[in-house]
C-alpha positions as protocol buffer text, in pm:
chain_id: "A"
residue {
  index: 1
  type: MET
  ca { x: 0 y: 0 z: 0 }
}
residue {
  index: 2
  type: GLN
  ca { x: 292 y: 233 z: 73 }
}
residue {
  index: 3
  type: ARG
  ca { x: 444 y: 181 z: -272 }
}
residue {
  index: 4
  type: LEU
  ca { x: 104 y: 237 z: -437 }
}
residue {
  index: 5
  type: GLY
  ca { x: 59 y: 558 z: -243 }
}
residue {
  index: 6
  type: GLN
  ca { x: 406 y: 677 z: -347 }
}
residue {
  index: 7
  type: ALA
  ca { x: 334 y: 591 z: -712 }
}
residue {
  index: 8
  type: LEU
  ca { x: 7 y: 790 z: -703 }
}
residue {
  index: 9
  type: GLY
  ca { x: 172 y: 1083 z: -529 }
}
residue {
  index: 10
  type: GLN
  ca { x: -38 y: 1042 z: -214 }
}
residue {
  index: 11
  type: GLU
  ca { x: 259 y: 960 z: 9 }
}
residue {
  index: 12
  type: GLU
  ca { x: 599 y: 1126 z: 27 }
}
residue {
  index: 13
  type: GLU
  ca { x: 893 y: 931 z: -115 }
}
residue {
  index: 14
  type: VAL
  ca { x: 1244 y: 1035 z: -22 }
}
residue {
  index: 15
  type: ILE
  ca { x: 1494 y: 983 z: -304 }
}
residue {
  index: 16
  type: LYS
  ca { x: 1841 y: 881 z: -193 }
}
residue {
  index: 17
  type: PRO
  ca { x: 2082 y: 953 z: -478 }
}
residue {
  index: 18
  type: ILE
  ca { x: 2357 y: 703 z: -545 }
}
residue {
  index: 19
  type: GLN
  ca { x: 2699 y: 844 z: -467 }
}
residue {
  index: 20
  type: VAL
  ca { x: 2961 y: 717 z: -710 }
}
residue {
  index: 21
  type: HIS
  ca { x: 3285 y: 691 z: -518 }
}
residue {
  index: 22
  type: GLN
  ca { x: 3619 y: 735 z: -680 }
}
residue {
  index: 23
  type: PRO
  ca { x: 3782 y: 398 z: -754 }
}
residue {
  index: 24
  type: PHE
  ca { x: 4111 y: 513 z: -598 }
}
residue {
  index: 25
  type: MET
  ca { x: 4006 y: 643 z: -257 }
}
residue {
  index: 26
  type: GLU
  ca { x: 4118 y: 585 z: 102 }
}
residue {
  index: 27
  type: ARG
  ca { x: 3941 y: 680 z: 425 }
}
residue {
  index: 28
  type: LEU
  ca { x: 4086 y: 739 z: 771 }
}
residue {
  index: 29
  type: PRO
  ca { x: 3836 y: 785 z: 1056 }
}
residue {
  index: 30
  type: CYS
  ca { x: 3985 y: 926 z: 1377 }
}
residue {
  index: 31
  type: LEU
  ca { x: 3904 y: 801 z: 1726 }
}
residue {
  index: 32
  type: GLU
  ca { x: 3997 y: 1145 z: 1856 }
}
residue {
  index: 33
  type: THR
  ca { x: 3967 y: 1468 z: 1663 }
}
residue {
  index: 34
  type: ILE
  ca { x: 4284 y: 1599 z: 1497 }
}
residue {
  index: 35
  type: ARG
  ca { x: 4368 y: 1964 z: 1563 }
}
residue {
  index: 36
  type: THR
  ca { x: 4744 y: 1990 z: 1505 }
}
residue {
  index: 37
  type: ALA
  ca { x: 4961 y: 2009 z: 1193 }
}
residue {
  index: 38
  type: THR
  ca { x: 5156 y: 1705 z: 1313 }
}
residue {
  index: 39
  type: GLY
  ca { x: 4839 y: 1499 z: 1333 }
}
residue {
  index: 40
  type: ILE
  ca { x: 4738 y: 1608 z: 982 }
}
residue {
  index: 41
  type: GLU
  ca { x: 5082 y: 1508 z: 851 }
}
residue {
  index: 42
  type: ILE
  ca { x: 5050 y: 1161 z: 1005 }
}
residue {
  index: 43
  type: ALA
  ca { x: 4703 y: 1119 z: 852 }
}
residue {
  index: 44
  type: ILE
  ca { x: 4829 y: 1218 z: 506 }
}
residue {
  index: 45
  type: LYS
  ca { x: 5121 y: 976 z: 530 }
}
residue {
  index: 46
  type: LEU
  ca { x: 4892 y: 687 z: 627 }
}
residue {
  index: 47
  type: LEU
  ca { x: 4649 y: 762 z: 345 }
}
residue {
  index: 48
  type: LEU
  ca { x: 4927 y: 797 z: 87 }
}
residue {
  index: 49
  type: GLU
  ca { x: 5088 y: 473 z: 199 }
}
residue {
  index: 50
  type: LYS
  ca { x: 4764 y: 279 z: 140 }
}
residue {
  index: 51
  type: LEU
  ca { x: 4688 y: 459 z: -187 }
}
residue {
  index: 52
  type: CYS
  ca { x: 5038 y: 421 z: -332 }
}
residue {
  index: 53
  type: ILE
  ca { x: 5048 y: 49 z: -250 }
}
residue {
  index: 54
  type: ARG
  ca { x: 4736 y: 0 z: -458 }
}
residue {
  index: 55
  type: LEU
  ca { x: 4865 y: 222 z: -739 }
}
residue {
  index: 56
  type: LEU
  ca { x: 5196 y: 37 z: -743 }
}
residue {
  index: 57
  type: ARG
  ca { x: 5021 y: -299 z: -752 }
}
residue {
  index: 58
  type: GLU
  ca { x: 4812 y: -192 z: -1055 }
}
residue {
  index: 59
  type: GLU
  ca { x: 5110 y: -17 z: -1225 }
}
residue {
  index: 60
  type: LYS
  ca { x: 4938 y: 320 z: -1219 }
}
residue {
  index: 61
  type: GLY
  ca { x: 5025 y: 669 z: -1103 }
}
residue {
  index: 62
  type: LEU
  ca { x: 4810 y: 964 z: -1006 }
}
residue {
  index: 63
  type: ARG
  ca { x: 4808 y: 1303 z: -1178 }
}
residue {
  index: 64
  type: THR
  ca { x: 4565 y: 1483 z: -946 }
}
residue {
  index: 65
  type: ALA
  ca { x: 4466 y: 1404 z: -589 }
}
residue {
  index: 66
  type: LYS
  ca { x: 4240 y: 1565 z: -331 }
}
residue {
  index: 67
  type: LEU
  ca { x: 4240 y: 1549 z: 49 }
}
residue {
  index: 68
  type: ILE
  ca { x: 3900 y: 1604 z: 211 }
}
residue {
  index: 69
  type: CYS
  ca { x: 3889 y: 1685 z: 584 }
}
residue {
  index: 70
  type: TYR
  ca { x: 3554 y: 1649 z: 765 }
}
residue {
  index: 71
  type: ARG
  ca { x: 3544 y: 1865 z: 1077 }
}
residue {
  index: 72
  type: VAL
  ca { x: 3328 y: 1802 z: 1384 }
}
residue {
  index: 73
  type: ASP
  ca { x: 3142 y: 2128 z: 1325 }
}
residue {
  index: 74
  type: GLY
  ca { x: 3008 y: 1991 z: 994 }
}
residue {
  index: 75
  type: ARG
  ca { x: 3237 y: 2191 z: 766 }
}
residue {
  index: 76
  type: ILE
  ca { x: 3456 y: 2037 z: 498 }
}
residue {
  index: 77
  type: VAL
  ca { x: 3810 y: 2150 z: 413 }
}
residue {
  index: 78
  type: GLU
  ca { x: 3976 y: 2039 z: 90 }
}
residue {
  index: 79
  type: ILE
  ca { x: 4324 y: 2068 z: -58 }
}
residue {
  index: 80
  type: SER
  ca { x: 4438 y: 1927 z: -392 }
}
residue {
  index: 81
  type: ILE
  ca { x: 4765 y: 1866 z: -575 }
}
residue {
  index: 82
  type: GLY
  ca { x: 4866 y: 1790 z: -932 }
}
residue {
  index: 83
  type: THR
  ca { x: 5170 y: 1632 z: -1094 }
}
residue {
  index: 84
  type: ASN
  ca { x: 5330 y: 1683 z: -1434 }
}
residue {
  index: 85
  type: SER
  ca { x: 5372 y: 1309 z: -1477 }
}
residue {
  index: 86
  type: ALA
  ca { x: 5202 y: 1009 z: -1320 }
}
residue {
  index: 87
  type: SER
  ca { x: 5353 y: 927 z: -982 }
}
residue {
  index: 88
  type: ASN
  ca { x: 5302 y: 666 z: -709 }
}
residue {
  index: 89
  type: SER
  ca { x: 5589 y: 783 z: -490 }
}
residue {
  index: 90
  type: LYS
  ca { x: 5446 y: 844 z: -143 }
}
residue {
  index: 91
  type: ASP
  ca { x: 5744 y: 1059 z: -39 }
}
residue {
  index: 92
  type: HIS
  ca { x: 5710 y: 1291 z: -337 }
}
residue {
  index: 93
  type: LEU
  ca { x: 5332 y: 1315 z: -305 }
}
residue {
  index: 94
  type: PHE
  ca { x: 5359 y: 1390 z: 65 }
}
residue {
  index: 95
  type: THR
  ca { x: 5601 y: 1673 z: -14 }
}
residue {
  index: 96
  type: LEU
  ca { x: 5335 y: 1830 z: -236 }
}
residue {
  index: 97
  type: PHE
  ca { x: 5061 y: 1795 z: 28 }
}
residue {
  index: 98
  type: GLU
  ca { x: 5298 y: 1924 z: 296 }
}
residue {
  index: 99
  type: LEU
  ca { x: 5320 y: 2259 z: 115 }
}
residue {
  index: 100
  type: LYS
  ca { x: 4944 y: 2306 z: 163 }
}
residue {
  index: 101
  type: ILE
  ca { x: 4894 y: 2181 z: 519 }
}
residue {
  index: 102
  type: SER
  ca { x: 4911 y: 2537 z: 652 }
}
residue {
  index: 103
  type: SER
  ca { x: 4591 y: 2620 z: 459 }
}
residue {
  index: 104
  type: ILE
  ca { x: 4391 y: 2356 z: 653 }
}
residue {
  index: 105
  type: ALA
  ca { x: 4195 y: 2507 z: 941 }
}
residue {
  index: 106
  type: PRO
  ca { x: 4102 y: 2221 z: 1180 }
}
residue {
  index: 107
  type: ALA
  ca { x: 3895 y: 2446 z: 1412 }
}
residue {
  index: 108
  type: LEU
  ca { x: 3744 y: 2217 z: 1680 }
}
residue {
  index: 109
  type: GLY
  ca { x: 3902 y: 1915 z: 1514 }
}
residue {
  index: 110
  type: ILE
  ca { x: 3890 y: 1681 z: 1215 }
}
residue {
  index: 111
  type: GLU
  ca { x: 3717 y: 1346 z: 1259 }
}
residue {
  index: 112
  type: LEU
  ca { x: 3755 y: 1196 z: 910 }
}
residue {
  index: 113
  type: PHE
  ca { x: 4015 y: 1218 z: 634 }
}
residue {
  index: 114
  type: VAL
  ca { x: 3941 y: 1106 z: 278 }
}
residue {
  index: 115
  type: MET
  ca { x: 4197 y: 1103 z: -4 }
}
residue {
  index: 116
  type: GLU
  ca { x: 4085 y: 1064 z: -364 }
}
residue {
  index: 117
  type: ALA
  ca { x: 4299 y: 1013 z: -674 }
}
residue {
  index: 118
  type: LEU
  ca { x: 4088 y: 1206 z: -923 }
}
residue {
  index: 119
  type: LYS
  ca { x: 4304 y: 1140 z: -1229 }
}
residue {
  index: 120
  type: VAL
  ca { x: 4505 y: 819 z: -1269 }
}
residue {
  index: 121
  type: GLU
  ca { x: 4722 y: 712 z: -1561 }
}
residue {
  index: 122
  type: GLU
  ca { x: 4913 y: 404 z: -1661 }
}
residue {
  index: 123
  type: LEU
  ca { x: 5267 y: 418 z: -1527 }
}
residue {
  index: 124
  type: ILE
  ca { x: 5527 y: 270 z: -1759 }
}
residue {
  index: 125
  type: PRO
  ca { x: 5858 y: 217 z: -1577 }
}
residue {
  index: 126
  type: PRO
  ca { x: 6142 y: 388 z: -1770 }
}
residue {
  index: 127
  type: GLN
  ca { x: 6436 y: 187 z: -1893 }
}
residue {
  index: 128
  type: GLU
  ca { x: 6723 y: 253 z: -1657 }
}
residue {
  index: 129
  type: VAL
  ca { x: 7068 y: 316 z: -1805 }
}
residue {
  index: 130
  type: LEU
  ca { x: 7404 y: 342 z: -1639 }
}
residue {
  index: 131
  type: TRP
  ca { x: 7589 y: 604 z: -1840 }
}
residue {
  index: 132
  type: GLU
  ca { x: 7324 y: 838 z: -1973 }
}
residue {
  index: 133
  type: ARG
  ca { x: 7394 y: 1187 z: -1839 }
}
residue {
  index: 134
  type: ASN
  ca { x: 7134 y: 1398 z: -2018 }
}
residue {
  index: 135
  type: GLN
  ca { x: 6787 y: 1252 z: -1962 }
}
residue {
  index: 136
  type: GLY
  ca { x: 6604 y: 1564 z: -2080 }
}
residue {
  index: 137
  type: LEU
  ca { x: 6232 y: 1571 z: -2000 }
}
residue {
  index: 138
  type: ASN
  ca { x: 6244 y: 1208 z: -1886 }
}
residue {
  index: 139
  type: ASN
  ca { x: 6442 y: 1308 z: -1578 }
}
residue {
  index: 140
  type: LYS
  ca { x: 6234 y: 1211 z: -1273 }
}
residue {
  index: 141
  type: LYS
  ca { x: 6395 y: 1479 z: -1057 }
}
residue {
  index: 142
  type: LEU
  ca { x: 6297 y: 1746 z: -1310 }
}
residue {
  index: 143
  type: ALA
  ca { x: 5932 y: 1637 z: -1300 }
}
residue {
  index: 144
  type: GLU
  ca { x: 5933 y: 1640 z: -919 }
}
residue {
  index: 145
  type: LEU
  ca { x: 6089 y: 1989 z: -916 }
}
residue {
  index: 146
  type: LEU
  ca { x: 5816 y: 2118 z: -1149 }
}
residue {
  index: 147
  type: ASP
  ca { x: 5551 y: 1962 z: -924 }
}
residue {
  index: 148
  type: ARG
  ca { x: 5687 y: 2144 z: -618 }
}
residue {
  index: 149
  type: LEU
  ca { x: 5701 y: 2476 z: -803 }
}
residue {
  index: 150
  type: THR
  ca { x: 5348 y: 2452 z: -938 }
}
residue {
  index: 151
  type: VAL
  ca { x: 5200 y: 2349 z: -600 }
}
residue {
  index: 152
  type: LYS
  ca { x: 5388 y: 2617 z: -406 }
}
residue {
  index: 153
  type: ILE
  ca { x: 5364 y: 2912 z: -645 }
}
residue {
  index: 154
  type: GLY
  ca { x: 5081 y: 2831 z: -885 }
}
residue {
  index: 155
  type: ALA
  ca { x: 4977 y: 2603 z: -1167 }
}
residue {
  index: 156
  type: THR
  ca { x: 5052 y: 2866 z: -1433 }
}
residue {
  index: 157
  type: ILE
  ca { x: 5406 y: 2949 z: -1317 }
}
residue {
  index: 158
  type: VAL
  ca { x: 5563 y: 2679 z: -1537 }
}
residue {
  index: 159
  type: GLN
  ca { x: 5421 y: 2606 z: -1880 }
}
residue {
  index: 160
  type: ARG
  ca { x: 5542 y: 2400 z: -2173 }
}
residue {
  index: 161
  type: TYR
  ca { x: 5436 y: 2469 z: -2530 }
}
residue {
  index: 162
  type: LEU
  ca { x: 5434 y: 2254 z: -2841 }
}
residue {
  index: 163
  type: PRO
  ca { x: 5395 y: 2350 z: -3208 }
}
residue {
  index: 164
  type: ASP
  ca { x: 5043 y: 2341 z: -3343 }
}
residue {
  index: 165
  type: GLU
  ca { x: 4924 y: 2297 z: -3702 }
}
residue {
  index: 166
  type: HIS
  ca { x: 4855 y: 2666 z: -3767 }
}
residue {
  index: 167
  type: TYR
  ca { x: 5037 y: 2942 z: -3954 }
}
residue {
  index: 168
  type: TRP
  ca { x: 4870 y: 3229 z: -3769 }
}
residue {
  index: 169
  type: PRO
  ca { x: 5112 y: 3326 z: -3485 }
}
residue {
  index: 170
  type: GLU
  ca { x: 4846 y: 3334 z: -3211 }
}
residue {
  index: 171
  type: ARG
  ca { x: 4752 y: 2973 z: -3291 }
}
residue {
  index: 172
  type: ALA
  ca { x: 5095 y: 2833 z: -3383 }
}
residue {
  index: 173
  type: THR
  ca { x: 5155 y: 2690 z: -3033 }
}
residue {
  index: 174
  type: LYS
  ca { x: 4952 y: 2495 z: -2782 }
}
residue {
  index: 175
  type: GLN
  ca { x: 5003 y: 2422 z: -2415 }
}
residue {
  index: 176
  type: ALA
  ca { x: 5127 y: 2072 z: -2339 }
}
residue {
  index: 177
  type: ILE
  ca { x: 4908 y: 1853 z: -2123 }
}
residue {
  index: 178
  type: SER
  ca { x: 5202 y: 1686 z: -1951 }
}
residue {
  index: 179
  type: ILE
  ca { x: 5579 y: 1694 z: -1951 }
}
residue {
  index: 180
  type: HIS
  ca { x: 5589 y: 1373 z: -2158 }
}
residue {
  index: 181
  type: GLU
  ca { x: 5356 y: 1486 z: -2435 }
}
residue {
  index: 182
  type: ARG
  ca { x: 5536 y: 1478 z: -2770 }
}
residue {
  index: 183
  type: PRO
  ca { x: 5482 y: 1725 z: -3056 }
}
residue {
  index: 184
  type: THR
  ca { x: 5278 y: 1601 z: -3352 }
}
residue {
  index: 185
  type: ILE
  ca { x: 5468 y: 1827 z: -3593 }
}
residue {
  index: 186
  type: ALA
  ca { x: 5818 y: 1977 z: -3603 }
}
residue {
  index: 187
  type: TRP
  ca { x: 5892 y: 2333 z: -3500 }
}
residue {
  index: 188
  type: LYS
  ca { x: 5898 y: 2576 z: -3792 }
}
residue {
  index: 189
  type: LEU
  ca { x: 6240 y: 2701 z: -3901 }
}
residue {
  index: 190
  type: ASN
  ca { x: 6127 y: 3065 z: -3924 }
}
residue {
  index: 191
  type: PRO
  ca { x: 6260 y: 3256 z: -3622 }
}
residue {
  index: 192
  type: ARG
  ca { x: 5993 y: 3366 z: -3376 }
}
residue {
  index: 193
  type: PRO
  ca { x: 6016 y: 3602 z: -3077 }
}
residue {
  index: 194
  type: THR
  ca { x: 6074 y: 3456 z: -2733 }
}
residue {
  index: 195
  type: LYS
  ca { x: 5791 y: 3671 z: -2596 }
}
residue {
  index: 196
  type: LEU
  ca { x: 5475 y: 3692 z: -2804 }
}
residue {
  index: 197
  type: LEU
  ca { x: 5213 y: 3944 z: -2698 }
}
residue {
  index: 198
  type: THR
  ca { x: 4868 y: 3803 z: -2632 }
}
residue {
  index: 199
  type: LYS
  ca { x: 4719 y: 4080 z: -2844 }
}
residue {
  index: 200
  type: PRO
  ca { x: 4921 y: 4293 z: -3094 }
}
residue {
  index: 201
  type: GLU
  ca { x: 4952 y: 4656 z: -2987 }
}
residue {
  index: 202
  type: ALA
  ca { x: 4918 y: 4946 z: -3230 }
}
residue {
  index: 203
  type: ILE
  ca { x: 5229 y: 5160 z: -3297 }
}
residue {
  index: 204
  type: GLU
  ca { x: 5315 y: 5472 z: -3496 }
}
residue {
  index: 205
  type: VAL
  ca { x: 5577 y: 5427 z: -3767 }
}
residue {
  index: 206
  type: SER
  ca { x: 5766 y: 5627 z: -4025 }
}
residue {
  index: 207
  type: VAL
  ca { x: 5814 y: 5443 z: -4356 }
}
residue {
  index: 208
  type: PRO
  ca { x: 6026 y: 5594 z: -4638 }
}
residue {
  index: 209
  type: VAL
  ca { x: 5878 y: 5387 z: -4922 }
}
residue {
  index: 210
  type: PRO
  ca { x: 5566 y: 5166 z: -4926 }
}
residue {
  index: 211
  type: ASP
  ca { x: 5642 y: 4800 z: -4850 }
}
residue {
  index: 212
  type: TYR
  ca { x: 5973 y: 4903 z: -4691 }
}
residue {
  index: 213
  type: PRO
  ca { x: 6054 y: 4838 z: -4325 }
}
residue {
  index: 214
  type: PRO
  ca { x: 5994 y: 5141 z: -4099 }
}
residue {
  index: 215
  type: MET
  ca { x: 6277 y: 5379 z: -4012 }
}
residue {
  index: 216
  type: LEU
  ca { x: 6142 y: 5434 z: -3661 }
}
residue {
  index: 217
  type: PHE
  ca { x: 5838 y: 5346 z: -3454 }
}
residue {
  index: 218
  type: ARG
  ca { x: 5675 y: 5485 z: -3142 }
}
residue {
  index: 219
  type: HIS
  ca { x: 5536 y: 5253 z: -2875 }
}
residue {
  index: 220
  type: LYS
  ca { x: 5407 y: 5351 z: -2528 }
}
residue {
  index: 221
  type: GLY
  ca { x: 5544 y: 5702 z: -2570 }
}
residue {
  index: 222
  type: ILE
  ca { x: 5899 y: 5586 z: -2653 }
}
residue {
  index: 223
  type: THR
  ca { x: 6051 y: 5640 z: -2998 }
}
residue {
  index: 224
  type: HIS
  ca { x: 6274 y: 5361 z: -3131 }
}
residue {
  index: 225
  type: LYS
  ca { x: 6510 y: 5439 z: -3419 }
}
residue {
  index: 226
  type: ILE
  ca { x: 6560 y: 5128 z: -3630 }
}
residue {
  index: 227
  type: ARG
  ca { x: 6917 y: 5034 z: -3719 }
}
residue {
  index: 228
  type: LYS
  ca { x: 6860 y: 4693 z: -3884 }
}
residue {
  index: 229
  type: ALA
  ca { x: 6556 y: 4526 z: -4035 }
}
residue {
  index: 230
  type: ASP
  ca { x: 6468 y: 4199 z: -4205 }
}
residue {
  index: 231
  type: GLY
  ca { x: 6150 y: 4117 z: -4394 }
}
residue {
  index: 232
  type: PRO
  ca { x: 5880 y: 4116 z: -4492 }
}
residue {
  index: 233
  type: GLU
  ca { x: 5749 y: 3770 z: -4409 }
}
residue {
  index: 234
  type: ARG
  ca { x: 5391 y: 3749 z: -4526 }
}
residue {
  index: 235
  type: ILE
  ca { x: 5152 y: 3535 z: -4321 }
}
residue {
  index: 236
  type: GLU
  ca { x: 4809 y: 3484 z: -4468 }
}
residue {
  index: 237
  type: ARG
  ca { x: 4508 y: 3469 z: -4242 }
}
residue {
  index: 238
  type: GLU
  ca { x: 4347 y: 3127 z: -4199 }
}
residue {
  index: 239
  type: TRP
  ca { x: 4028 y: 3198 z: -4391 }
}
residue {
  index: 240
  type: TRP
  ca { x: 3860 y: 2875 z: -4278 }
}
residue {
  index: 241
  type: ILE
  ca { x: 3871 y: 3004 z: -3917 }
}
residue {
  index: 242
  type: ASP
  ca { x: 3814 y: 3378 z: -3948 }
}
residue {
  index: 243
  type: GLU
  ca { x: 3823 y: 3662 z: -4198 }
}
residue {
  index: 244
  type: GLY
  ca { x: 4064 y: 3953 z: -4225 }
}
residue {
  index: 245
  type: GLU
  ca { x: 4376 y: 4084 z: -4391 }
}
residue {
  index: 246
  type: HIS
  ca { x: 4716 y: 3924 z: -4416 }
}
residue {
  index: 247
  type: ARG
  ca { x: 5019 y: 4045 z: -4218 }
}
residue {
  index: 248
  type: ASP
  ca { x: 5366 y: 4147 z: -4336 }
}
residue {
  index: 249
  type: TYR
  ca { x: 5611 y: 4085 z: -4050 }
}
residue {
  index: 250
  type: TYR
  ca { x: 5949 y: 4255 z: -4000 }
}
residue {
  index: 251
  type: GLN
  ca { x: 6226 y: 4177 z: -3755 }
}
residue {
  index: 252
  type: VAL
  ca { x: 6380 y: 4508 z: -3651 }
}
residue {
  index: 253
  type: GLU
  ca { x: 6661 y: 4615 z: -3419 }
}
residue {
  index: 254
  type: ASP
  ca { x: 6686 y: 4960 z: -3262 }
}
residue {
  index: 255
  type: GLU
  ca { x: 6993 y: 5162 z: -3160 }
}
residue {
  index: 256
  type: LEU
  ca { x: 7005 y: 4994 z: -2819 }
}
residue {
  index: 257
  type: GLY
  ca { x: 7030 y: 4648 z: -2975 }
}
residue {
  index: 258
  type: GLN
  ca { x: 6677 y: 4546 z: -2875 }
}
residue {
  index: 259
  type: ARG
  ca { x: 6488 y: 4342 z: -3135 }
}
residue {
  index: 260
  type: TYR
  ca { x: 6116 y: 4356 z: -3206 }
}
residue {
  index: 261
  type: TRP
  ca { x: 5861 y: 4178 z: -3424 }
}
residue {
  index: 262
  type: LEU
  ca { x: 5648 y: 4430 z: -3613 }
}
residue {
  index: 263
  type: PHE
  ca { x: 5385 y: 4380 z: -3880 }
}
residue {
  index: 264
  type: ARG
  ca { x: 5171 y: 4580 z: -4119 }
}
residue {
  index: 265
  type: SER
  ca { x: 4812 y: 4464 z: -4150 }
}
residue {
  index: 266
  type: GLY
  ca { x: 4709 y: 4431 z: -4515 }
}
residue {
  index: 267
  type: HIS
  ca { x: 4854 y: 4616 z: -4811 }
}
residue {
  index: 268
  type: CYS
  ca { x: 5003 y: 4962 z: -4776 }
}
residue {
  index: 269
  type: ARG
  ca { x: 4718 y: 5217 z: -4796 }
}
residue {
  index: 270
  type: GLY
  ca { x: 4925 y: 5532 z: -4766 }
}
residue {
  index: 271
  type: ASP
  ca { x: 4793 y: 5594 z: -4415 }
}
residue {
  index: 272
  type: ASN
  ca { x: 4989 y: 5421 z: -4140 }
}
residue {
  index: 273
  type: ALA
  ca { x: 4731 y: 5496 z: -3871 }
}
residue {
  index: 274
  type: GLN
  ca { x: 4597 y: 5175 z: -3708 }
}
residue {
  index: 275
  type: GLN
  ca { x: 4788 y: 4966 z: -3964 }
}
residue {
  index: 276
  type: TRP
  ca { x: 5119 y: 4888 z: -3791 }
}
residue {
  index: 277
  type: PHE
  ca { x: 5149 y: 4674 z: -3479 }
}
residue {
  index: 278
  type: ILE
  ca { x: 5411 y: 4524 z: -3247 }
}
residue {
  index: 279
  type: HIS
  ca { x: 5361 y: 4156 z: -3177 }
}
residue {
  index: 280
  type: GLY
  ca { x: 5665 y: 4034 z: -2986 }
}
residue {
  index: 281
  type: TYR
  ca { x: 6016 y: 4076 z: -2846 }
}
residue {
  index: 282
  type: PHE
  ca { x: 6332 y: 3882 z: -2924 }
}
residue {
  index: 283
  type: ALA
  ca { x: 6573 y: 3800 z: -2641 }
}
């Protein structure tokens, strides 16, 4: 009768949603509430030890992990870490969590710790060699150093870029997902500035003859007299993505030896206003 009443809407039916737990998750209930940094460190070490044993057994490594702290006052505190390459080293992972322990406010105490490996990847053991000195991006210590920097300072402090299949400068590179991601195409041989502006900035120029490099340009109130110039290098706009004019790029060097990447948008119209831009700086 109760089920019939619920089906007809005559009786209230409480829906209990199914909670899908992460497959790589460890729990640590506490007999006594944890209120000190030392107690939190011990809890993290115990959770990582259990989690890394399972990861090692299944030949996997985590890329992102989250520690959830349930306090006795009903509040939840979370901290998370990320790695540049899959790792199941409990010592290294603890070092990353240790940098964020100070942000955990235990208040009256923490009664439950939960650690979840949100992103897990297959871990292929590298071939060990005896005499290789330059391991490049495969160096484990380099990956661990990058992990510590990104956790301590910020995820955007260290970035790696790969060439992308575009001619337009703003789309010619893409951010690598991990330190081990390999480029799908080779880097172009044309020299590019070490610092590319997110958006080209308009400049004022003085050009002796149309289609010639400028003799000087003015940017942010500073006049730069050009001593050397190379170009133009014409880059056509990718018409299948957006519409607009082509660009004629010039590499120029001023009297102080500083090098810039300038371009003229479209063909010379006799009026340089809003036609010349600076797009990057060479080291």
